[in-house]
C-alpha positions, 0 to 999 in steps of 0.5 A: 521290086521290079528291075525293069519296072520304069517308065523307059520314056521318062528315062529317055527324056532324062538322058536326053536332057542330062546329054544335052546339058553335057554338050552345052556345059563342056562344049559351050559354056566351059569349053575353053576352061575345061579343054585347058584344064582336062585336055592333056597335050599328046592325049589320044584323039578319040571319034567325038561321035563314039564318045557322045554315043558312049556318054549317052549310054553313061547317062542312060544307065544314071538315069535308070538307076535314079528312076528306081531310086525316085520311085522308091522315095515315092515323090512325084513333084518336080522340086522333090525329085530334084532334091533327090537327084541332087541328093544322090549326086553329093552322095554317090557322084561327087565324092568319087570325082573329088577323091579322083581329082585330088589323087590325080593332082588335077586342079580344083577348077576342073573338079568344080566344072565337073561336079556342078555339072553332075549335080544339075544333071542329076537334079534335073534328071530326078525332077523330071523322073518325079513328075513322070513315073 
């Protein structure tokens, strides 16, 4: 298996989709709830541009890894790629963020907002990567 043998345009597309979904999810749909649950008073303010750039890099790394997993499964249909993404999300993303949320005493609603975002992001990314290998 070649580490760099992926369609970087597909990875970039999946990254952009996840990034835009994150902006819609946290910046529009759940902005009020997420801010009330996640942002603590007195927290250090971080440059929003830097944060968005770092999130983009994180989404790129996740999309690259997901591209390799989708390729290993051999699926080429959106629905099956989305299923691979959902399984990866349920297996590798949801359990750690659940453990983090409960150990930090964060509200379950915040876990729900975060977990559903990642399941959707990984499902959409997996679907795109499956049809565009």
